[in-house]
CHARMM-style PDB file with segment names, atoms N, HN, CA, C and O in Angstrom:
ATOM      1  N   UNK     1     -25.181-167.741  -0.184  1.00  0.00      PROA
ATOM      2  CA  UNK     1     -25.298-168.503   1.041  1.00  0.00      PROA
ATOM      3  C   UNK     1     -23.924-168.604   1.688  1.00  0.00      PROA
ATOM      4  O   UNK     1     -22.936-168.942   1.036  1.00  0.00      PROA
ATOM      5  N   UNK     2     -23.881-168.308   2.967  1.00  0.00      PROA
ATOM      6  HN  UNK     2     -24.684-168.033   3.497  1.00  0.00      PROA
ATOM      7  CA  UNK     2     -22.647-168.466   3.738  1.00  0.00      PROA
ATOM      8  C   UNK     2     -22.631-169.861   4.354  1.00  0.00      PROA
ATOM      9  O   UNK     2     -23.677-170.469   4.581  1.00  0.00      PROA
ATOM     10  N   UNK     3     -21.432-170.351   4.617  1.00  0.00      PROA
ATOM     11  HN  UNK     3     -20.582-169.857   4.433  1.00  0.00      PROA
ATOM     12  CA  UNK     3     -21.364-171.634   5.310  1.00  0.00      PROA
ATOM     13  C   UNK     3     -20.173-171.675   6.253  1.00  0.00      PROA
ATOM     14  O   UNK     3     -19.197-170.941   6.097  1.00  0.00      PROA
ATOM     15  N   UNK     4     -20.287-172.554   7.230  1.00  0.00      PROA
ATOM     16  HN  UNK     4     -21.080-173.150   7.356  1.00  0.00      PROA
ATOM     17  CA  UNK     4     -19.248-172.765   8.232  1.00  0.00      PROA
ATOM     18  C   UNK     4     -18.614-174.153   8.064  1.00  0.00      PROA
ATOM     19  O   UNK     4     -18.065-174.715   9.011  1.00  0.00      PROA
ATOM     20  N   UNK     5     -18.699-174.684   6.863  1.00  0.00      PROA
ATOM     21  HN  UNK     5     -19.145-174.227   6.094  1.00  0.00      PROA
ATOM     22  CA  UNK     5     -18.250-176.053   6.642  1.00  0.00      PROA
ATOM     23  C   UNK     5     -16.774-176.234   7.012  1.00  0.00      PROA
ATOM     24  O   UNK     5     -16.417-177.214   7.665  1.00  0.00      PROA
ATOM     25  N   UNK     6     -15.931-175.308   6.602  1.00  0.00      PROA
ATOM     26  HN  UNK     6     -16.222-174.512   6.071  1.00  0.00      PROA
ATOM     27  CA  UNK     6     -14.498-175.427   6.903  1.00  0.00      PROA
ATOM     28  C   UNK     6     -14.253-175.396   8.407  1.00  0.00      PROA
ATOM     29  O   UNK     6     -13.428-176.153   8.918  1.00  0.00      PROA
ATOM     30  N   UNK     7     -14.963-174.529   9.112  1.00  0.00      PROA
ATOM     31  HN  UNK     7     -15.633-173.915   8.696  1.00  0.00      PROA
ATOM     32  CA  UNK     7     -14.819-174.430  10.569  1.00  0.00      PROA
ATOM     33  C   UNK     7     -15.282-175.728  11.230  1.00  0.00      PROA
ATOM     34  O   UNK     7     -14.595-176.267  12.098  1.00  0.00      PROA
ATOM     35  N   UNK     8     -16.439-176.221  10.819  1.00  0.00      PROA
ATOM     36  HN  UNK     8     -16.997-175.783  10.114  1.00  0.00      PROA
ATOM     37  CA  UNK     8     -16.970-177.456  11.411  1.00  0.00      PROA
ATOM     38  C   UNK     8     -16.052-178.639  11.115  1.00  0.00      PROA
ATOM     39  O   UNK     8     -15.867-179.514  11.960  1.00  0.00      PROA
ATOM     40  N   UNK     9     -15.485-178.660   9.923  1.00  0.00      PROA
ATOM     41  HN  UNK     9     -15.635-177.948   9.237  1.00  0.00      PROA
ATOM     42  CA  UNK     9     -14.552-179.723   9.559  1.00  0.00      PROA
ATOM     43  C   UNK     9     -13.305-179.656  10.434  1.00  0.00      PROA
ATOM     44  O   UNK     9     -12.786-180.688  10.860  1.00  0.00      PROA
ATOM     45  N   UNK    10     -12.824-178.445  10.701  1.00  0.00      PROA
ATOM     46  HN  UNK    10     -13.246-177.607  10.355  1.00  0.00      PROA
ATOM     47  CA  UNK    10     -11.653-178.274  11.568  1.00  0.00      PROA
ATOM     48  C   UNK    10     -11.947-178.734  12.992  1.00  0.00      PROA
ATOM     49  O   UNK    10     -11.088-179.321  13.649  1.00  0.00      PROA
ATOM     50  N   UNK    11     -13.157-178.467  13.464  1.00  0.00      PROA
ATOM     51  HN  UNK    11     -13.855-177.990  12.929  1.00  0.00      PROA
ATOM     52  CA  UNK    11     -13.540-178.899  14.816  1.00  0.00      PROA
ATOM     53  C   UNK    11     -13.446-180.421  14.928  1.00  0.00      PROA
ATOM     54  O   UNK    11     -12.982-180.949  15.938  1.00  0.00      PROA
ATOM     55  N   UNK    12     -13.892-181.121  13.876  1.00  0.00      PROA
ATOM     56  HN  UNK    12     -14.269-180.692  13.056  1.00  0.00      PROA
ATOM     57  CA  UNK    12     -13.810-182.589  13.880  1.00  0.00      PROA
ATOM     58  C   UNK    12     -12.422-183.090  13.505  1.00  0.00      PROA
ATOM     59  O   UNK    12     -12.144-184.286  13.599  1.00  0.00      PROA
ATOM     60  N   UNK    13     -11.543-182.170  13.076  1.00  0.00      PROA
ATOM     61  HN  UNK    13     -11.769-181.198  13.000  1.00  0.00      PROA
ATOM     62  CA  UNK    13     -10.185-182.508  12.663  1.00  0.00      PROA
ATOM     63  C   UNK    13     -10.176-183.550  11.548  1.00  0.00      PROA
ATOM     64  O   UNK    13      -9.487-184.568  11.629  1.00  0.00      PROA
ATOM     65  N   UNK    14     -10.964-183.269  10.500  1.00  0.00      PROA
ATOM     66  HN  UNK    14     -11.523-182.443  10.434  1.00  0.00      PROA
ATOM     67  CA  UNK    14     -10.973-184.153   9.334  1.00  0.00      PROA
ATOM     68  C   UNK    14     -10.631-183.341   8.086  1.00  0.00      PROA
ATOM     69  O   UNK    14     -10.914-182.146   8.005  1.00  0.00      PROA
ATOM     70  N   UNK    15     -10.024-184.011   7.129  1.00  0.00      PROA
ATOM     71  HN  UNK    15      -9.794-184.982   7.195  1.00  0.00      PROA
ATOM     72  CA  UNK    15      -9.643-183.359   5.876  1.00  0.00      PROA
ATOM     73  C   UNK    15     -10.841-183.294   4.929  1.00  0.00      PROA
ATOM     74  O   UNK    15     -11.867-183.937   5.149  1.00  0.00      PROA
ATOM     75  N   UNK    16     -10.680-182.505   3.878  1.00  0.00      PROA
ATOM     76  HN  UNK    16      -9.847-181.982   3.699  1.00  0.00      PROA
ATOM     77  CA  UNK    16     -11.716-182.454   2.840  1.00  0.00      PROA
ATOM     78  C   UNK    16     -11.927-183.851   2.262  1.00  0.00      PROA
ATOM     79  O   UNK    16     -13.061-184.263   2.021  1.00  0.00      PROA
ATOM     80  N   UNK    17     -10.839-184.572   2.042  1.00  0.00      PROA
ATOM     81  HN  UNK    17      -9.917-184.238   2.238  1.00  0.00      PROA
ATOM     82  CA  UNK    17     -10.913-185.924   1.480  1.00  0.00      PROA
ATOM     83  C   UNK    17     -11.689-186.865   2.397  1.00  0.00      PROA
ATOM     84  O   UNK    17     -12.527-187.638   1.932  1.00  0.00      PROA
ATOM     85  N   UNK    18     -11.413-186.801   3.695  1.00  0.00      PROA
ATOM     86  HN  UNK    18     -10.732-186.173   4.073  1.00  0.00      PROA
ATOM     87  CA  UNK    18     -12.114-187.664   4.649  1.00  0.00      PROA
ATOM     88  C   UNK    18     -13.608-187.345   4.684  1.00  0.00      PROA
ATOM     89  O   UNK    18     -14.439-188.253   4.700  1.00  0.00      PROA
ATOM     90  N   UNK    19     -13.944-186.074   4.696  1.00  0.00      PROA
ATOM     91  HN  UNK    19     -13.269-185.336   4.683  1.00  0.00      PROA
ATOM     92  CA  UNK    19     -15.352-185.685   4.700  1.00  0.00      PROA
ATOM     93  C   UNK    19     -16.027-186.132   3.414  1.00  0.00      PROA
ATOM     94  O   UNK    19     -17.148-186.638   3.438  1.00  0.00      PROA
ATOM     95  N   UNK    20     -15.349-185.946   2.301  1.00  0.00      PROA
ATOM     96  HN  UNK    20     -14.438-185.534   2.282  1.00  0.00      PROA
ATOM     97  CA  UNK    20     -15.903-186.353   1.006  1.00  0.00      PROA
ATOM     98  C   UNK    20     -16.228-187.842   0.993  1.00  0.00      PROA
ATOM     99  O   UNK    20     -17.292-188.242   0.521  1.00  0.00      PROA
ATOM    100  N   UNK    21     -15.325-188.656   1.506  1.00  0.00      PROA
ATOM    101  HN  UNK    21     -14.461-188.331   1.890  1.00  0.00      PROA
ATOM    102  CA  UNK    21     -15.560-190.105   1.540  1.00  0.00      PROA
ATOM    103  C   UNK    21     -16.752-190.446   2.435  1.00  0.00      PROA
ATOM    104  O   UNK    21     -17.537-191.336   2.107  1.00  0.00      PROA
ATOM    105  N   UNK    22     -16.891-189.746   3.557  1.00  0.00      PROA
ATOM    106  HN  UNK    22     -16.253-189.023   3.823  1.00  0.00      PROA
ATOM    107  CA  UNK    22     -17.995-190.027   4.482  1.00  0.00      PROA
ATOM    108  C   UNK    22     -19.359-189.780   3.840  1.00  0.00      PROA
ATOM    109  O   UNK    22     -20.328-190.471   4.154  1.00  0.00      PROA
ATOM    110  N   UNK    23     -19.438-188.792   2.937  1.00  0.00      PROA
ATOM    111  HN  UNK    23     -18.651-188.230   2.682  1.00  0.00      PROA
ATOM    112  CA  UNK    23     -20.750-188.463   2.364  1.00  0.00      PROA
ATOM    113  C   UNK    23     -20.883-188.840   0.892  1.00  0.00      PROA
ATOM    114  O   UNK    23     -21.914-188.585   0.270  1.00  0.00      PROA
ATOM    115  N   UNK    24     -19.839-189.447   0.340  1.00  0.00      PROA
ATOM    116  HN  UNK    24     -19.001-189.654   0.845  1.00  0.00      PROA
ATOM    117  CA  UNK    24     -19.931-189.979  -1.023  1.00  0.00      PROA
ATOM    118  C   UNK    24     -19.807-188.961  -2.140  1.00  0.00      PROA
ATOM    119  O   UNK    24     -20.485-189.075  -3.161  1.00  0.00      PROA
ATOM    120  N   UNK    25     -18.941-187.956  -1.956  1.00  0.00      PROA
ATOM    121  HN  UNK    25     -18.391-187.863  -1.127  1.00  0.00      PROA
ATOM    122  CA  UNK    25     -18.687-186.977  -3.009  1.00  0.00      PROA
ATOM    123  C   UNK    25     -17.179-186.840  -3.191  1.00  0.00      PROA
ATOM    124  O   UNK    25     -16.401-187.458  -2.465  1.00  0.00      PROA
ATOM    125  N   UNK    26     -16.777-186.034  -4.153  1.00  0.00      PROA
ATOM    126  HN  UNK    26     -17.409-185.532  -4.743  1.00  0.00      PROA
ATOM    127  CA  UNK    26     -15.345-185.810  -4.377  1.00  0.00      PROA
ATOM    128  C   UNK    26     -14.818-184.734  -3.425  1.00  0.00      PROA
ATOM    129  O   UNK    26     -15.579-183.940  -2.873  1.00  0.00      PROA
ATOM    130  N   UNK    27     -13.504-184.733  -3.250  1.00  0.00      PROA
ATOM    131  HN  UNK    27     -12.886-185.378  -3.698  1.00  0.00      PROA
ATOM    132  CA  UNK    27     -12.872-183.689  -2.450  1.00  0.00      PROA
ATOM    133  C   UNK    27     -13.110-182.323  -3.080  1.00  0.00      PROA
ATOM    134  O   UNK    27     -13.253-181.320  -2.380  1.00  0.00      PROA
ATOM    135  N   UNK    28     -13.152-182.297  -4.411  1.00  0.00      PROA
ATOM    136  HN  UNK    28     -13.036-183.111  -4.979  1.00  0.00      PROA
ATOM    137  CA  UNK    28     -13.389-181.044  -5.120  1.00  0.00      PROA
ATOM    138  C   UNK    28     -14.767-180.474  -4.795  1.00  0.00      PROA
ATOM    139  O   UNK    28     -14.933-179.256  -4.746  1.00  0.00      PROA
ATOM    140  N   UNK    29     -15.739-181.326  -4.577  1.00  0.00      PROA
ATOM    141  HN  UNK    29     -15.604-182.316  -4.617  1.00  0.00      PROA
ATOM    142  CA  UNK    29     -17.076-180.863  -4.201  1.00  0.00      PROA
ATOM    143  C   UNK    29     -17.036-180.182  -2.841  1.00  0.00      PROA
ATOM    144  O   UNK    29     -17.631-179.119  -2.662  1.00  0.00      PROA
ATOM    145  N   UNK    30     -16.349-180.778  -1.892  1.00  0.00      PROA
ATOM    146  HN  UNK    30     -15.866-181.642  -2.037  1.00  0.00      PROA
ATOM    147  CA  UNK    30     -16.225-180.177  -0.564  1.00  0.00      PROA
ATOM    148  C   UNK    30     -15.523-178.831  -0.680  1.00  0.00      PROA
ATOM    149  O   UNK    30     -15.946-177.852  -0.065  1.00  0.00      PROA
ATOM    150  N   UNK    31     -14.455-178.781  -1.466  1.00  0.00      PROA
ATOM    151  HN  UNK    31     -14.112-179.576  -1.966  1.00  0.00      PROA
ATOM    152  CA  UNK    31     -13.725-177.534  -1.666  1.00  0.00      PROA
ATOM    153  C   UNK    31     -14.628-176.461  -2.273  1.00  0.00      PROA
ATOM    154  O   UNK    31     -14.600-175.309  -1.838  1.00  0.00      PROA
ATOM    155  N   UNK    32     -15.422-176.827  -3.265  1.00  0.00      PROA
ATOM    156  HN  UNK    32     -15.445-177.763  -3.618  1.00  0.00      PROA
ATOM    157  CA  UNK    32     -16.320-175.865  -3.915  1.00  0.00      PROA
ATOM    158  C   UNK    32     -17.387-175.356  -2.954  1.00  0.00      PROA
ATOM    159  O   UNK    32     -17.738-174.176  -2.992  1.00  0.00      PROA
ATOM    160  N   UNK    33     -17.905-176.223  -2.098  1.00  0.00      PROA
ATOM    161  HN  UNK    33     -17.620-177.181  -2.067  1.00  0.00      PROA
ATOM    162  CA  UNK    33     -18.899-175.798  -1.108  1.00  0.00      PROA
ATOM    163  C   UNK    33     -18.256-174.810  -0.134  1.00  0.00      PROA
ATOM    164  O   UNK    33     -18.825-173.759   0.161  1.00  0.00      PROA
ATOM    165  N   UNK    34     -17.068-175.155   0.361  1.00  0.00      PROA
ATOM    166  HN  UNK    34     -16.605-176.009   0.121  1.00  0.00      PROA
ATOM    167  CA  UNK    34     -16.387-174.292   1.324  1.00  0.00      PROA
ATOM    168  C   UNK    34     -16.089-172.912   0.744  1.00  0.00      PROA
ATOM    169  O   UNK    34     -16.092-171.919   1.471  1.00  0.00      PROA
ATOM    170  N   UNK    35     -15.833-172.845  -0.554  1.00  0.00      PROA
ATOM    171  HN  UNK    35     -15.830-173.652  -1.146  1.00  0.00      PROA
ATOM    172  CA  UNK    35     -15.511-171.568  -1.204  1.00  0.00      PROA
ATOM    173  C   UNK    35     -16.744-170.879  -1.798  1.00  0.00      PROA
ATOM    174  O   UNK    35     -16.628-169.913  -2.552  1.00  0.00      PROA
ATOM    175  N   UNK    36     -17.922-171.393  -1.443  1.00  0.00      PROA
ATOM    176  HN  UNK    36     -18.016-172.178  -0.830  1.00  0.00      PROA
ATOM    177  CA  UNK    36     -19.196-170.826  -1.912  1.00  0.00      PROA
ATOM    178  C   UNK    36     -19.326-170.804  -3.431  1.00  0.00      PROA
ATOM    179  O   UNK    36     -19.952-169.904  -3.991  1.00  0.00      PROA
ATOM    180  N   UNK    37     -18.741-171.786  -4.093  1.00  0.00      PROA
ATOM    181  HN  UNK    37     -18.232-172.517  -3.638  1.00  0.00      PROA
ATOM    182  CA  UNK    37     -18.883-171.908  -5.537  1.00  0.00      PROA
ATOM    183  C   UNK    37     -19.928-172.949  -5.914  1.00  0.00      PROA
ATOM    184  O   UNK    37     -20.278-173.090  -7.086  1.00  0.00      PROA
ATOM    185  N   UNK    38     -20.424-173.675  -4.920  1.00  0.00      PROA
ATOM    186  HN  UNK    38     -20.139-173.560  -3.968  1.00  0.00      PROA
ATOM    187  CA  UNK    38     -21.400-174.733  -5.167  1.00  0.00      PROA
ATOM    188  C   UNK    38     -22.368-174.779  -3.991  1.00  0.00      PROA
ATOM    189  O   UNK    38     -21.954-174.821  -2.832  1.00  0.00      PROA
ATOM    190  N   UNK    39     -23.656-174.770  -4.303  1.00  0.00      PROA
ATOM    191  HN  UNK    39     -23.992-174.735  -5.244  1.00  0.00      PROA
ATOM    192  CA  UNK    39     -24.689-174.893  -3.272  1.00  0.00      PROA
ATOM    193  C   UNK    39     -25.116-176.357  -3.235  1.00  0.00      PROA
ATOM    194  O   UNK    39     -25.594-176.883  -4.241  1.00  0.00      PROA
ATOM    195  N   UNK    40     -24.952-177.018  -2.102  1.00  0.00      PROA
ATOM    196  HN  UNK    40     -24.564-176.591  -1.285  1.00  0.00      PROA
ATOM    197  CA  UNK    40     -25.272-178.446  -2.035  1.00  0.00      PROA
ATOM    198  C   UNK    40     -26.769-178.718  -2.142  1.00  0.00      PROA
ATOM    199  O   UNK    40     -27.603-177.885  -1.789  1.00  0.00      PROA
ATOM    200  N   UNK    41     -27.073-179.898  -2.636  1.00  0.00      PROA
ATOM    201  HN  UNK    41     -26.395-180.574  -2.924  1.00  0.00      PROA
ATOM    202  CA  UNK    41     -28.465-180.344  -2.693  1.00  0.00      PROA
ATOM    203  C   UNK    41     -28.973-180.587  -1.276  1.00  0.00      PROA
ATOM    204  O   UNK    41     -28.192-180.631  -0.326  1.00  0.00      PROA
ATOM    205  N   UNK    42     -30.254-180.740  -1.149  1.00  0.00      PROA
ATOM    206  HN  UNK    42     -30.888-180.704  -1.921  1.00  0.00      PROA
ATOM    207  CA  UNK    42     -30.854-181.044   0.155  1.00  0.00      PROA
ATOM    208  C   UNK    42     -30.294-182.355   0.701  1.00  0.00      PROA
ATOM    209  O   UNK    42     -29.981-182.457   1.888  1.00  0.00      PROA
ATOM    210  N   UNK    43     -30.170-183.343  -0.155  1.00  0.00      PROA
ATOM    211  HN  UNK    43     -30.424-183.261  -1.119  1.00  0.00      PROA
ATOM    212  CA  UNK    43     -29.648-184.646   0.278  1.00  0.00      PROA
ATOM    213  C   UNK    43     -28.226-184.494   0.803  1.00  0.00      PROA
ATOM    214  O   UNK    43     -27.888-185.034   1.856  1.00  0.00      PROA
ATOM    215  N   UNK    44     -27.404-183.767   0.078  1.00  0.00      PROA
ATOM    216  HN  UNK    44     -27.678-183.329  -0.778  1.00  0.00      PROA
ATOM    217  CA  UNK    44     -26.022-183.560   0.504  1.00  0.00      PROA
ATOM    218  C   UNK    44     -25.960-182.774   1.811  1.00  0.00      PROA
ATOM    219  O   UNK    44     -25.165-183.100   2.693  1.00  0.00      PROA
ATOM    220  N   UNK    45     -26.785-181.751   1.941  1.00  0.00      PROA
ATOM    221  HN  UNK    45     -27.431-181.486   1.224  1.00  0.00      PROA
ATOM    222  CA  UNK    45     -26.826-180.965   3.180  1.00  0.00      PROA
ATOM    223  C   UNK    45     -27.233-181.842   4.364  1.00  0.00      PROA
ATOM    224  O   UNK    45     -26.690-181.700   5.459  1.00  0.00      PROA
ATOM    225  N   UNK    46     -28.180-182.742   4.146  1.00  0.00      PROA
ATOM    226  HN  UNK    46     -28.621-182.858   3.256  1.00  0.00      PROA
ATOM    227  CA  UNK    46     -28.608-183.638   5.228  1.00  0.00      PROA
ATOM    228  C   UNK    46     -27.516-184.643   5.589  1.00  0.00      PROA
ATOM    229  O   UNK    46     -27.367-185.002   6.757  1.00  0.00      PROA
ATOM    230  N   UNK    47     -26.757-185.094   4.603  1.00  0.00      PROA
ATOM    231  HN  UNK    47     -26.878-184.802   3.654  1.00  0.00      PROA
ATOM    232  CA  UNK    47     -25.624-185.990   4.897  1.00  0.00      PROA
ATOM    233  C   UNK    47     -24.575-185.254   5.728  1.00  0.00      PROA
ATOM    234  O   UNK    47     -24.024-185.811   6.677  1.00  0.00      PROA
ATOM    235  N   UNK    48     -24.306-184.009   5.367  1.00  0.00      PROA
ATOM    236  HN  UNK    48     -24.754-183.557   4.596  1.00  0.00      PROA
ATOM    237  CA  UNK    48     -23.359-183.203   6.148  1.00  0.00      PROA
ATOM    238  C   UNK    48     -23.872-183.012   7.568  1.00  0.00      PROA
ATOM    239  O   UNK    48     -23.102-183.079   8.526  1.00  0.00      PROA
ATOM    240  N   UNK    49     -25.163-182.776   7.702  1.00  0.00      PROA
ATOM    241  HN  UNK    49     -25.788-182.722   6.924  1.00  0.00      PROA
ATOM    242  CA  UNK    49     -25.784-182.607   9.014  1.00  0.00      PROA
ATOM    243  C   UNK    49     -25.553-183.846   9.878  1.00  0.00      PROA
ATOM    244  O   UNK    49     -25.246-183.739  11.065  1.00  0.00      PROA
ATOM    245  N   UNK    50     -25.702-185.010   9.275  1.00  0.00      PROA
ATOM    246  HN  UNK    50     -25.951-185.097   8.311  1.00  0.00      PROA
ATOM    247  CA  UNK    50     -25.502-186.257  10.016  1.00  0.00      PROA
ATOM    248  C   UNK    50     -24.047-186.413  10.461  1.00  0.00      PROA
ATOM    249  O   UNK    50     -23.786-186.838  11.587  1.00  0.00      PROA
ATOM    250  N   UNK    51     -23.106-186.074   9.592  1.00  0.00      PROA
ATOM    251  HN  UNK    51     -23.318-185.728   8.677  1.00  0.00      PROA
ATOM    252  CA  UNK    51     -21.684-186.184   9.939  1.00  0.00      PROA
ATOM    253  C   UNK    51     -21.342-185.264  11.097  1.00  0.00      PROA
ATOM    254  O   UNK    51     -20.647-185.665  12.031  1.00  0.00      PROA
ATOM    255  N   UNK    52     -21.831-184.022  11.037  1.00  0.00      PROA
ATOM    256  HN  UNK    52     -22.396-183.696  10.278  1.00  0.00      PROA
ATOM    257  CA  UNK    52     -21.494-183.044  12.069  1.00  0.00      PROA
ATOM    258  C   UNK    52     -22.373-183.153  13.305  1.00  0.00      PROA
ATOM    259  O   UNK    52     -22.049-182.581  14.346  1.00  0.00      PROA
ATOM    260  N   UNK    53     -23.484-183.883  13.204  1.00  0.00      PROA
ATOM    261  HN  UNK    53     -23.746-184.347  12.358  1.00  0.00      PROA
ATOM    262  CA  UNK    53     -24.378-184.015  14.346  1.00  0.00      PROA
ATOM    263  C   UNK    53     -25.049-182.708  14.719  1.00  0.00      PROA
ATOM    264  O   UNK    53     -25.335-182.457  15.890  1.00  0.00      PROA
ATOM    265  N   UNK    54     -25.300-181.868  13.709  1.00  0.00      PROA
ATOM    266  HN  UNK    54     -25.067-182.072  12.758  1.00  0.00      PROA
ATOM    267  CA  UNK    54     -25.910-180.559  13.926  1.00  0.00      PROA
ATOM    268  C   UNK    54     -26.953-180.316  12.854  1.00  0.00      PROA
ATOM    269  O   UNK    54     -26.865-180.881  11.764  1.00  0.00      PROA
ATOM    270  N   UNK    55     -27.949-179.474  13.153  1.00  0.00      PROA
ATOM    271  HN  UNK    55     -28.020-179.015  14.038  1.00  0.00      PROA
ATOM    272  CA  UNK    55     -28.929-179.126  12.124  1.00  0.00      PROA
ATOM    273  C   UNK    55     -28.259-178.368  10.975  1.00  0.00      PROA
ATOM    274  O   UNK    55     -27.270-177.663  11.179  1.00  0.00      PROA
ATOM    275  N   UNK    56     -28.794-178.517   9.796  1.00  0.00      PROA
ATOM    276  HN  UNK    56     -29.596-179.090   9.631  1.00  0.00      PROA
ATOM    277  CA  UNK    56     -28.249-177.873   8.602  1.00  0.00      PROA
ATOM    278  C   UNK    56     -28.066-176.374   8.792  1.00  0.00      PROA
ATOM    279  O   UNK    56     -27.065-175.808   8.353  1.00  0.00      PROA
ATOM    280  N   UNK    57     -29.030-175.731   9.444  1.00  0.00      PROA
ATOM    281  HN  UNK    57     -29.843-176.191   9.801  1.00  0.00      PROA
ATOM    282  CA  UNK    57     -28.948-174.270   9.572  1.00  0.00      PROA
ATOM    283  C   UNK    57     -27.858-173.813  10.546  1.00  0.00      PROA
ATOM    284  O   UNK    57     -27.661-172.608  10.708  1.00  0.00      PROA
ATOM    285  N   UNK    58     -27.156-174.721  11.188  1.00  0.00      PROA
ATOM    286  HN  UNK    58     -27.315-175.699  11.056  1.00  0.00      PROA
ATOM    287  CA  UNK    58     -26.022-174.328  12.022  1.00  0.00      PROA
ATOM    288  C   UNK    58     -24.736-174.164  11.226  1.00  0.00      PROA
ATOM    289  O   UNK    58     -23.779-173.561  11.710  1.00  0.00      PROA
ATOM    290  N   UNK    59     -24.707-174.709   9.982  1.00  0.00      PROA
ATOM    291  HN  UNK    59     -25.485-175.199   9.589  1.00  0.00      PROA
ATOM    292  CA  UNK    59     -23.519-174.487   9.181  1.00  0.00      PROA
ATOM    293  C   UNK    59     -23.780-173.904   7.807  1.00  0.00      PROA
ATOM    294  O   UNK    59     -22.839-173.590   7.078  1.00  0.00      PROA
ATOM    295  N   UNK    60     -25.057-173.753   7.441  1.00  0.00      PROA
ATOM    296  HN  UNK    60     -25.821-174.008   8.034  1.00  0.00      PROA
ATOM    297  CA  UNK    60     -25.416-173.032   6.218  1.00  0.00      PROA
ATOM    298  C   UNK    60     -26.361-171.898   6.608  1.00  0.00      PROA
ATOM    299  O   UNK    60     -27.270-172.094   7.415  1.00  0.00      PROA
ATOM    300  N   UNK    61     -26.147-170.718   6.038  1.00  0.00      PROA
ATOM    301  HN  UNK    61     -25.408-170.559   5.383  1.00  0.00      PROA
ATOM    302  CA  UNK    61     -26.958-169.559   6.400  1.00  0.00      PROA
ATOM    303  C   UNK    61     -27.262-168.742   5.135  1.00  0.00      PROA
ATOM    304  O   UNK    61     -26.363-168.435   4.352  1.00  0.00      PROA
ATOM    305  N   UNK    62     -28.523-168.403   4.955  1.00  0.00      PROA
ATOM    306  HN  UNK    62     -29.253-168.652   5.592  1.00  0.00      PROA
ATOM    307  CA  UNK    62     -28.890-167.560   3.824  1.00  0.00      PROA
ATOM    308  C   UNK    62     -28.373-166.149   4.043  1.00  0.00      PROA
ATOM    309  O   UNK    62     -28.369-165.640   5.164  1.00  0.00      PROA
ATOM    310  N   UNK    63     -27.938-165.530   2.959  1.00  0.00      PROA
ATOM    311  HN  UNK    63     -27.942-165.944   2.049  1.00  0.00      PROA
ATOM    312  CA  UNK    63     -27.528-164.129   2.996  1.00  0.00      PROA
ATOM    313  C   UNK    63     -28.642-163.298   2.395  1.00  0.00      PROA
ATOM    314  O   UNK    63     -29.489-163.814   1.666  1.00  0.00      PROA
ATOM    315  N   UNK    64     -28.641-162.019   2.699  1.00  0.00      PROA
ATOM    316  HN  UNK    64     -27.952-161.599   3.291  1.00  0.00      PROA
ATOM    317  CA  UNK    64     -29.631-161.139   2.123  1.00  0.00      PROA
ATOM    318  C   UNK    64     -29.535-161.216   0.604  1.00  0.00      PROA
ATOM    319  O   UNK    64     -28.447-161.112   0.039  1.00  0.00      PROA
ATOM    320  N   UNK    65     -30.657-161.396  -0.043  1.00  0.00      PROA
ATOM    321  HN  UNK    65     -31.542-161.481   0.416  1.00  0.00      PROA
ATOM    322  CA  UNK    65     -30.685-161.506  -1.496  1.00  0.00      PROA
ATOM    323  C   UNK    65     -30.709-162.940  -2.001  1.00  0.00      PROA
ATOM    324  O   UNK    65     -30.906-163.160  -3.197  1.00  0.00      PROA
ATOM    325  N   UNK    66     -30.513-163.933  -1.117  1.00  0.00      PROA
ATOM    326  HN  UNK    66     -30.353-163.755  -0.146  1.00  0.00      PROA
ATOM    327  CA  UNK    66     -30.589-165.342  -1.548  1.00  0.00      PROA
ATOM    328  C   UNK    66     -32.022-165.749  -1.772  1.00  0.00      PROA
ATOM    329  OT1 UNK    66     -32.289-166.894  -2.137  1.00  0.00      PROA
TER     330      UNK     66
END
């Protein structure tokens, strides 16, 4: 799965730590998602959607073979 989390975070000008606090996870979790080492749960994806004010599919995208 590809994601635009780092780009969207830059648009809002917030750090990994700030985003993590907003959705109740560690900074390491945000880092792992951005580096495609962790696929977020539905609940986490929906929390991210609320922070960015965009549908989940605008920052997460399935790749061929997912």
